[in-house]
SEKOL-73791 format. One line per 8 residues: number of its first residue (from 1); their letters; for each residue x negated, y negated, z negated of C-alpha. Coordinates in Angstrom, 1 decimal, always signed. Last residue first. Layout:
BEGIN
NUM	a	X,Y,Z ~ ...;
END
This chain:
BEGIN
400	sktkgtss	-46.4,-17.8,-6.2 ~ -45.5,-15.9,-3.0 ~ -45.9,-12.5,-4.7 ~ -43.8,-13.7,-7.6 ~ -41.0,-14.8,-5.3 ~ -41.0,-11.6,-3.4 ~ -40.7,-9.6,-6.7 ~ -37.8,-11.7,-7.8;
392	sldatcrq	-36.0,-11.4,-4.5 ~ -36.5,-7.6,-4.5 ~ -35.1,-7.4,-8.1 ~ -32.1,-9.6,-7.2 ~ -31.4,-7.5,-4.1 ~ -31.7,-4.3,-6.2 ~ -29.3,-5.7,-8.8 ~ -26.8,-6.8,-6.2;
384	qaldvlgg	-26.9,-3.4,-4.5 ~ -26.4,-1.7,-7.9 ~ -23.4,-3.9,-8.6 ~ -21.9,-3.3,-5.2 ~ -22.3,+0.5,-5.8 ~ -20.6,+0.1,-9.2 ~ -17.8,-1.8,-7.5 ~ -17.2,+1.3,-5.3;
376	igkpaflt	-15.9,+3.0,-8.5 ~ -13.0,+0.6,-8.6 ~ -13.2,-3.1,-7.7 ~ -10.3,-3.8,-10.1 ~ -12.3,-2.4,-13.0 ~ -10.6,-3.3,-16.3 ~ -6.9,-3.6,-15.6 ~ -6.5,-1.7,-12.3;
368	vlvfglgl	-9.1,+0.9,-13.3 ~ -7.3,+1.5,-16.6 ~ -3.9,+1.8,-15.0 ~ -5.2,+4.3,-12.4 ~ -7.0,+6.3,-15.0 ~ -3.8,+6.5,-17.1 ~ -1.9,+7.8,-14.0 ~ -4.5,+10.4,-13.3;
360	vvqwwdvw	-4.6,+11.6,-16.9 ~ -0.8,+11.8,-17.0 ~ -0.9,+13.8,-13.7 ~ -3.4,+16.2,-15.2 ~ -1.4,+16.9,-18.3 ~ +0.5,+20.0,-17.2 ~ -2.4,+21.9,-15.5 ~ -4.6,+20.3,-18.1;
352	ritflgld	-3.1,+22.3,-21.0 ~ -3.3,+20.2,-24.1 ~ -2.4,+22.4,-27.0 ~ +0.0,+21.4,-29.8 ~ +0.0,+20.8,-33.6 ~ -3.5,+22.1,-33.9 ~ -5.3,+20.0,-31.3 ~ -6.2,+22.9,-29.0;
344	vdpaqggt	-7.8,+21.7,-25.8 ~ -7.4,+23.9,-22.8 ~ -10.5,+24.7,-20.7 ~ -10.6,+23.2,-17.2 ~ -10.7,+26.0,-14.5 ~ -6.9,+26.4,-14.4 ~ -6.8,+25.4,-10.7 ~ -4.8,+22.2,-11.7;
336	fwssllsv	-7.8,+20.7,-13.5 ~ -10.5,+21.6,-11.0 ~ -8.4,+20.9,-7.9 ~ -7.5,+17.5,-9.4 ~ -11.1,+16.7,-10.0 ~ -11.9,+17.6,-6.4 ~ -9.1,+15.4,-5.2 ~ -9.8,+12.5,-7.5;
328	fvagivag	-13.5,+12.2,-6.9 ~ -13.5,+13.0,-3.2 ~ -10.6,+10.6,-2.4 ~ -12.0,+7.8,-4.6 ~ -15.5,+8.1,-3.1 ~ -14.2,+8.1,+0.4 ~ -12.0,+5.0,-0.3 ~ -14.9,+3.3,-1.9;
320	ylrgrggi	-17.1,+4.0,+1.1 ~ -14.6,+2.1,+3.2 ~ -14.7,-0.9,+0.8 ~ -11.6,-3.1,+0.7 ~ -10.1,-0.9,-1.9 ~ -12.3,+0.6,-4.6 ~ -12.6,+4.3,-5.4 ~ -9.9,+4.2,-8.1;
312	avwvalyi	-7.6,+2.0,-5.9 ~ -8.2,+4.1,-2.8 ~ -7.4,+7.3,-4.7 ~ -4.4,+5.8,-6.4 ~ -3.0,+4.7,-3.0 ~ -3.2,+8.2,-1.7 ~ -1.5,+9.5,-4.9 ~ +1.4,+7.1,-4.1;
304	saipamea	+1.5,+8.6,-0.6 ~ +1.9,+12.0,-2.1 ~ +4.6,+10.8,-4.5 ~ +6.7,+9.8,-1.6 ~ +7.3,+13.4,-0.6 ~ +5.5,+14.5,+2.6 ~ +3.9,+17.7,+1.3 ~ +7.2,+18.7,-0.2;
296	pniigaqp	+8.5,+18.9,+3.4 ~ +6.5,+22.1,+4.0 ~ +3.0,+23.0,+5.3 ~ +1.0,+26.2,+5.1 ~ -2.5,+27.6,+5.7 ~ -4.4,+24.9,+3.8 ~ -7.2,+25.0,+6.3 ~ -4.7,+24.9,+9.2;
288	yylagaig	-3.1,+22.1,+7.2 ~ -6.0,+19.7,+6.9 ~ -7.2,+19.3,+10.5 ~ -3.8,+18.2,+11.9 ~ -3.3,+16.1,+8.8 ~ -6.5,+14.1,+9.4 ~ -5.4,+13.6,+13.1 ~ -2.0,+12.3,+11.9;
280	avcatgtf	-3.6,+9.9,+9.4 ~ -5.8,+8.5,+12.2 ~ -2.6,+7.9,+14.3 ~ -0.9,+6.2,+11.3 ~ -4.1,+4.0,+10.9 ~ -3.7,+2.8,+14.5 ~ +0.0,+2.1,+14.2 ~ -0.4,+0.0,+11.0;
272	mvlkygev	-3.5,-1.7,+12.3 ~ -2.0,-2.7,+15.7 ~ +1.2,-3.8,+14.1 ~ -0.5,-5.9,+11.5 ~ -2.6,-7.6,+14.2 ~ +0.4,-8.3,+16.3 ~ +2.5,-9.6,+13.4 ~ -0.3,-12.1,+12.5;
264	syglfrvr	-0.4,-13.4,+16.1 ~ -3.1,-16.0,+15.5 ~ -2.4,-19.7,+16.1 ~ -4.1,-21.4,+13.1 ~ -0.7,-21.7,+11.4 ~ -0.3,-17.9,+11.4 ~ -3.7,-17.6,+9.7 ~ -2.7,-20.2,+7.1;
256	tendriar	+0.6,-18.3,+6.3 ~ -1.2,-14.9,+6.0 ~ -3.6,-16.1,+3.3 ~ -5.8,-13.5,+1.7 ~ -4.7,-10.3,+3.6 ~ -4.3,-12.2,+6.9 ~ -7.8,-13.7,+6.4 ~ -9.2,-10.2,+5.8;
248	lvsgfkgs	-7.7,-9.0,+9.1 ~ -8.9,-12.0,+10.9 ~ -12.4,-11.4,+9.7 ~ -12.2,-7.7,+10.8 ~ -11.3,-8.7,+14.3 ~ -14.2,-11.2,+14.4 ~ -16.6,-8.4,+13.6 ~ -17.2,-5.9,+10.8;
240	vawaaivy	-13.7,-4.6,+10.3 ~ -13.4,-2.6,+13.6 ~ -17.0,-1.4,+13.6 ~ -16.6,+0.0,+10.0 ~ -13.4,+1.8,+11.0 ~ -15.0,+3.2,+14.1 ~ -18.0,+4.5,+12.1 ~ -15.9,+5.9,+9.3;
232	glglalas	-13.5,+7.7,+11.7 ~ -16.4,+9.2,+13.7 ~ -17.9,+10.6,+10.5 ~ -14.6,+11.8,+9.2 ~ -13.7,+13.5,+12.4 ~ -17.1,+15.2,+12.6 ~ -16.8,+16.4,+9.0 ~ -13.3,+17.7,+9.5;
224	gwffwisi	-14.3,+19.5,+12.7 ~ -17.4,+21.0,+11.0 ~ -15.2,+22.2,+8.1 ~ -12.7,+23.6,+10.6 ~ -15.4,+25.7,+12.2 ~ -16.8,+26.8,+8.9 ~ -13.4,+28.0,+7.7 ~ -13.1,+30.0,+11.0;
216	lsqpvdal	-16.4,+31.8,+10.1 ~ -15.4,+32.9,+6.6 ~ -11.9,+33.5,+7.9 ~ -13.2,+36.5,+9.9 ~ -12.8,+36.5,+13.7 ~ -11.0,+39.7,+14.9 ~ -7.6,+37.9,+15.0 ~ -9.0,+35.2,+17.2;
208	gplnqlgs	-6.4,+35.1,+20.0 ~ -4.2,+32.7,+18.0 ~ -6.0,+31.1,+15.0 ~ -4.7,+32.4,+11.6 ~ -5.0,+29.7,+9.0 ~ -1.5,+28.4,+10.0 ~ +0.2,+31.4,+8.4 ~ +3.1,+29.2,+7.3;
200	lgnngrlg	+5.4,+26.5,+8.7 ~ +8.0,+25.0,+6.3 ~ +10.2,+27.2,+4.2 ~ +12.0,+24.2,+2.8 ~ +13.5,+23.4,+6.2 ~ +12.4,+25.7,+9.0 ~ +11.1,+22.8,+11.3 ~ +14.2,+22.4,+13.5;
192	sdnqflyl	+15.9,+19.9,+11.2 ~ +18.8,+22.4,+10.9 ~ +17.3,+24.0,+7.7 ~ +17.4,+20.6,+5.9 ~ +14.2,+19.8,+3.9 ~ +12.9,+18.0,+7.0 ~ +15.6,+15.3,+6.7 ~ +14.9,+14.8,+3.0;
184	alaltmaq	+11.2,+14.3,+3.8 ~ +11.9,+11.8,+6.6 ~ +14.2,+9.8,+4.4 ~ +11.7,+9.8,+1.5 ~ +8.9,+8.6,+3.8 ~ +11.0,+5.8,+5.3 ~ +12.1,+4.7,+1.8 ~ +8.5,+4.6,+0.7;
176	tlislyvg	+7.6,+2.4,+3.7 ~ +10.6,+0.1,+2.9 ~ +9.6,-0.1,-0.8 ~ +6.1,-1.1,+0.2 ~ +7.5,-3.8,+2.6 ~ +9.6,-5.2,-0.2 ~ +6.6,-5.2,-2.5 ~ +4.7,-7.6,-0.3;
168	tvrsrfal	+5.9,-8.6,+3.2 ~ +8.9,-8.4,+5.5 ~ +8.3,-10.8,+8.3 ~ +11.4,-9.7,+10.3 ~ +9.0,-9.1,+13.2 ~ +6.8,-7.2,+10.8 ~ +9.5,-4.7,+9.7 ~ +11.1,-3.8,+13.0;
160	wgftlalv	+7.8,-3.7,+14.9 ~ +6.2,-1.7,+12.1 ~ +8.9,+0.9,+12.0 ~ +8.8,+1.4,+15.7 ~ +5.0,+1.4,+16.0 ~ +4.7,+3.7,+12.9 ~ +7.1,+6.2,+14.4 ~ +5.5,+6.0,+17.8;
152	gpvavilf	+2.0,+6.5,+16.3 ~ +3.0,+9.3,+14.0 ~ +4.5,+11.2,+17.0 ~ +1.8,+10.2,+19.6 ~ -1.3,+11.2,+17.7 ~ -0.5,+14.8,+16.8 ~ +1.8,+14.7,+19.9 ~ -1.2,+14.7,+22.2;
144	lqlllsda	-2.6,+17.8,+20.5 ~ +0.8,+19.4,+20.9 ~ +0.7,+18.6,+24.6 ~ -2.7,+20.2,+25.1 ~ -1.9,+23.3,+23.0 ~ +1.2,+24.0,+25.1 ~ +3.6,+26.7,+23.7 ~ +5.1,+24.3,+21.2;
136	fawvlpfs	+6.2,+21.9,+24.0 ~ +10.0,+22.1,+23.6 ~ +9.7,+22.9,+19.8 ~ +11.5,+19.6,+18.9 ~ +14.4,+20.7,+21.0 ~ +15.3,+23.6,+18.7 ~ +14.1,+27.1,+19.7 ~ +16.7,+29.9,+19.4;
128	dggvvgfi	+17.7,+32.5,+16.8 ~ +18.5,+30.6,+13.7 ~ +19.6,+31.7,+10.2 ~ +16.9,+30.0,+8.3 ~ +14.6,+33.1,+7.9 ~ +15.5,+34.1,+11.5 ~ +13.9,+30.9,+12.8 ~ +10.3,+32.2,+13.5;
120	qhavadri	+11.0,+35.8,+14.4 ~ +14.1,+35.0,+16.3 ~ +12.4,+32.3,+18.3 ~ +9.5,+34.7,+19.2 ~ +12.0,+37.3,+20.3 ~ +13.8,+34.7,+22.5 ~ +10.5,+33.6,+24.0 ~ +9.5,+37.2,+24.8;
112	etdtpplv	+12.9,+38.0,+26.3 ~ +12.8,+34.8,+28.5 ~ +9.2,+35.6,+29.7 ~ +10.4,+39.1,+30.7 ~ +9.5,+42.2,+28.8 ~ +7.6,+45.0,+30.6 ~ +9.8,+48.1,+31.0 ~ +9.2,+51.3,+29.1;
104	adslsalv	+8.2,+49.3,+26.0 ~ +4.9,+50.3,+24.3 ~ +3.4,+46.8,+24.3 ~ +6.6,+45.3,+22.8 ~ +5.3,+45.1,+19.2 ~ +2.0,+43.7,+20.4 ~ +3.7,+41.1,+22.5 ~ +5.8,+40.1,+19.5;
96	tdrtreym	+2.8,+39.7,+17.2 ~ +0.9,+37.7,+19.8 ~ +4.0,+35.4,+20.2 ~ +4.2,+34.9,+16.5 ~ +0.6,+33.7,+16.4 ~ +1.2,+31.5,+19.5 ~ +4.3,+29.9,+18.0 ~ +2.9,+29.4,+14.5;
88	lwmgimyg	-0.2,+27.7,+15.7 ~ +1.6,+25.6,+18.2 ~ +4.2,+24.4,+15.6 ~ +1.5,+23.9,+13.0 ~ -0.4,+21.4,+15.3 ~ +2.6,+19.1,+15.3 ~ +3.6,+19.8,+11.7 ~ +0.1,+18.8,+10.4;
80	glgffafh	+0.2,+15.6,+12.3 ~ +3.6,+14.9,+10.8 ~ +2.2,+15.5,+7.4 ~ -0.5,+12.8,+7.7 ~ +2.1,+10.4,+9.1 ~ +4.2,+11.1,+6.0 ~ +1.0,+10.6,+3.9 ~ +0.9,+7.0,+5.3;
72	glsligvy	+4.3,+6.1,+3.8 ~ +3.6,+4.1,+0.7 ~ +1.9,+1.4,+2.6 ~ +0.4,-1.4,+0.5 ~ -0.2,-3.9,+3.3 ~ -3.1,-6.3,+2.4 ~ -4.8,-6.2,+5.8 ~ -8.3,-5.1,+4.7;
64	gwildmai	-7.7,-3.1,+1.5 ~ -4.2,-1.9,+2.3 ~ -4.2,-1.1,+6.0 ~ -7.9,-0.2,+6.3 ~ -8.0,+1.4,+2.9 ~ -5.1,+3.7,+3.8 ~ -6.9,+4.8,+7.0 ~ -10.0,+5.4,+5.0;
56	avlclclt	-8.0,+7.5,+2.6 ~ -6.7,+9.5,+5.5 ~ -10.3,+10.3,+6.5 ~ -11.3,+11.2,+2.9 ~ -8.3,+13.5,+2.6 ~ -9.6,+15.3,+5.7 ~ -13.1,+15.7,+4.1 ~ -11.3,+17.1,+1.0;
48	kgltkils	-9.6,+19.7,+3.1 ~ -13.0,+20.8,+4.4 ~ -14.4,+21.0,+0.9 ~ -11.4,+23.1,-0.3 ~ -11.8,+25.4,+2.8 ~ -15.5,+25.9,+2.1 ~ -14.6,+26.6,-1.5 ~ -12.2,+29.4,-0.4;
40	tsvigvgl	-14.8,+30.8,+1.9 ~ -17.3,+31.1,-1.0 ~ -20.6,+29.1,-1.2 ~ -23.6,+31.4,-2.0 ~ -23.2,+33.5,+1.1 ~ -26.6,+33.1,+2.6 ~ -25.4,+31.2,+5.7 ~ -23.2,+31.5,+8.7;
32	geslltva	-19.9,+32.8,+7.5 ~ -20.5,+33.1,+3.8 ~ -21.7,+29.5,+3.4 ~ -24.9,+28.2,+1.9 ~ -26.5,+27.2,+5.2 ~ -23.2,+25.6,+6.4 ~ -22.7,+23.7,+3.1 ~ -26.3,+22.3,+3.3;
24	ltflalvs	-25.8,+21.3,+7.0 ~ -22.5,+19.5,+6.3 ~ -24.0,+17.7,+3.3 ~ -27.0,+16.6,+5.3 ~ -24.7,+15.3,+8.0 ~ -22.4,+13.5,+5.6 ~ -25.3,+11.9,+3.8 ~ -26.8,+10.7,+7.1;
16	vfilvspn	-23.4,+9.4,+8.3 ~ -22.8,+7.5,+5.0 ~ -26.3,+6.0,+4.9 ~ -26.1,+4.9,+8.5 ~ -22.7,+3.3,+8.0 ~ -23.6,+1.7,+4.6 ~ -26.2,-0.4,+6.4 ~ -23.5,-2.4,+8.1;
8	raifsrqm	-24.9,-5.6,+9.5 ~ -28.2,-3.9,+10.4 ~ -26.2,-1.0,+11.8 ~ -24.1,-3.3,+14.0 ~ -27.2,-5.1,+15.3 ~ -28.2,-8.6,+14.1 ~ -27.5,-11.7,+16.1 ~ -30.4,-14.0,+16.6;
END
């Protein structure tokens, strides 16, 4: 008798339950809808962390289950942020322009309004008109579609070219890193159409909701992030639990044999590479309105390397491991880089964690790789094995 999906994946029910309880607790303790114990800034930090957990799941799917170490998935994450950021910045600037023209003798035309909005947005980089990439910036529906479509098309194109050439291993990782670097360098240019190094700012202000406090808006985004993470985890677990997941693991372990058995290895890789890029785009679209700003520095190759470190520390090949790694490293990073960690005076010099945090992260990655290749998630596996052994032992004693 075939067991149900939940019976085969007990971690799904546990994860969704913990996430729901966590979301409820944060809501009741928030400033917007609760007793005010948890600050709005902390709510935003927690919401952003949930988004990072979602992109970590995408990274774990492509690396932990397919065996492709992609160093470009944070570029897809950033593209999702840029897509929603264009609409947010356009509409917010449009509201400002309309307010400034409200006392005009003659009502402004649509062309005059659009020109004024363009001048406000691109004046900082010497422009006064909308580039082609902003063609749909005034349509929320189309920009929501582009959140998925732009990262998906880029991943589909790159993946098709790379996988049909059967580029694998470290060479594929280098290619994904080169793609990320090329995209970041292009976006740094003022004529890229996305304001160069200035990026897109003021994304935390939702158009038409100027009277709604940030304490409430932060809760809305926190809910959206939690919902996206929960759905993402369930869909990812469903995808890797059946025959499809077995083929993915087989490709990871022995690609040549899977191809010999008649499976389209390149097809499976392309589906996963494109699908996880779309998931990363959704995560980025939820992240950057909570961060309030996005610029090309967010898409630098080092960001994708950090993503791989999170998954490695949490335990690749385990969806909950990716979540654990993202939560652990991102919150610890916020604590160290936020100046909350006390400096350590060693006499000859003082360790300031703001400067030393990356060294600690790199050292932790090396130690985990050498001595705990299963990551923090391996501790969960060990606990499950111990519980199973204890249960089997007690059952055996009862029968005897």
